[in-house]
N, C-alpha and C positions, 0 to 999 in steps of 0.2 A: 791731497788725499787721492784724487783721481789717478795721478801718476803712480802712486804707490799700489793702488788697486790694479792698474793695468799691468805693472811689472809682476805682481803676484799672480795675476791670471796667466801670464806668459810662462812663468815658472811651473805653475801647476799644469798647464797645458803640455809643456815639454815633457813632464813626467808621465803623462797619460797617452803616449804616442802609439796606441794600438787600436786597430779596428775603427769602429764608428766614432769612438771617443776621440780618436786622433783627428778625424774629419771635422767633427764639431768644434774641437779646441783650435784647430788651424783656422777655420772659417771665422770663429770669434776673434782670433788674433788679427786677421786681415781687417775686420770691421773696426777693431780698436786701434789700428795702427796710427790713425790720426792723433790719438791721445798719447800713445807711448813714444812715438818717434823713433822706435827701435827696430829699424828695418833689418838689421842683422839677425835679430832673434826670430823675426818672421821668416826671413830666408832660410834660417836653419830648419824652421819648422816645415817649410815647403820641401826642402831636400829630404827631410825624414818621412814626409808623407808620400814620397814616390815609391813605386814598386816597378821593377822591370825584369824582363826575361829575354832570352834569346842570345845566340852565339855571336851576332853582329854587334851587340851592345857591350862594351863600347866599340865604336868604329875604330879599326886599328889602321887600316890603309886608306889614307886620304888621297893618294896619288893614282888610284886605280879607277877609271871611269869618271863620270860626271855625277854630281849630286843634284837631284830634282826635288822639288817641293811642291806638294799639293795640299791645299787647305780643303777640308771637308766639314761643312757645318759652319758654326760661327767662326769668324775671323780670329786668328791668334797672332797678331803683329809682332808682339814681343818674342814669341817662339821663333818666328822667321828671322827677326833681327839677330837673335843670339845664335841660331844655326849659321848664319852668315859670318859670324865672328870666327868660325872654325874652318869653313870651307866656302867656295863660291857656289851659290845655289842658283838653280835655274827654275823659275816657276813653270809649271806644267799644267795643262788642262786635262780633263777626263778624255777628251777625243785624241789627245796627243800621246797617251800612254803607250800606244803601239810602237812608238819610236824608240823606246828604252832598249838598251842593249844589255847583254848578260853582265857586263862590268859596272853598269850604272847602278847608283843607289837612289831609291825613291823614299823620301821621308814625307810621311802624311801626318798632318795635324787633324785630329778627329775630335769633334764634339758630339756627344750622344744625340743622335738624330736618326730615327728609324727609317726616315726617307732615304738615307744614304747607304742602306744595307746592300743594295745592288752594286754600288761603287765598291764596297769591300769585296764582294764576290768577284769583281772584275780585277781587283788588285792581285788576287791569288795567282795569277799567271806569271807575275814577276817575282823571282826568288830573292831578290835583294831589296826587300821593302822593310822599312821601320815605321811603326805607327806610334805616335804619341797621342794617347787618349786623355782628353781633359773632361773633368766632371765625373759624377758617379754614373757608371754604366750598368745597365741591367745585365743579368746573367745571359740573356739571349744575345745581346750585343757583344759581350765579352767573348762568347763562344764564336760568333761570327768573325770578330777580330782575329781571334787565335786560329781560326780555319784559314784566314788569309795569310798570316805570317806568324811565326813564333817570336819575332823581334818586336816587343811591345814595352812602352813606357806608360804607366798608369798614374795619373794625378787626379786627386779627388776634386780639384778646383781648376778653374780656367784663369785664375788670377795671374798677374804678370810675374809674380814670384814663382808660381808653378810652371809657367812657360820657360822662365829662365833656367830653373832647376832641371827641367826635362831636357832642354838642349844641352846642359852641362852633363847630364847622365849619358846622353847619346854619345858624346865625344870624350868620355872618361873624366870629366871634371868632378865627379862624385865617386867615392869609393863603392866597393861591392856590397856593403853592409845592407843595402835595400834590394839586392837582387832577389827575386822570387825563386824559391826552390821548387822544382817540378819533378 
């Protein structure tokens, strides 16, 4: 009976994929994953949960410049692992940001932390930046992110599924149906 209830929950959740209802249903599905064992359904929900914008997404030229990775806030190891499946990434620290060239691409994993607003402001100097924002961000933080770069992927959760889906979106592994219209 629990299995049937979990499948029903996933089906109803998939139908409610808009706004806050989508966030709640996706988070419930992640919590219930141990009961359903249906990772494909949860992955589909993670993909539908994403929103992205910007001309650099998906990245089209993988052969121009180097790809750098900076984690800001909580660690997102699954995101870094899946980015590395597409390109060779070079971890970079805040103090090393000055060494980026015009051709280099900086991919930033960002979890909502007001302490890192100063970092976002420093990223605005590099024009080829993509930010993957994990978790529900406040309107203030969202504005600061978009002041830094127009190339942003938003995921309402920092789950492994959201991290995988975000990497796929950045490199064209998910269609444009979730692209934000601005």
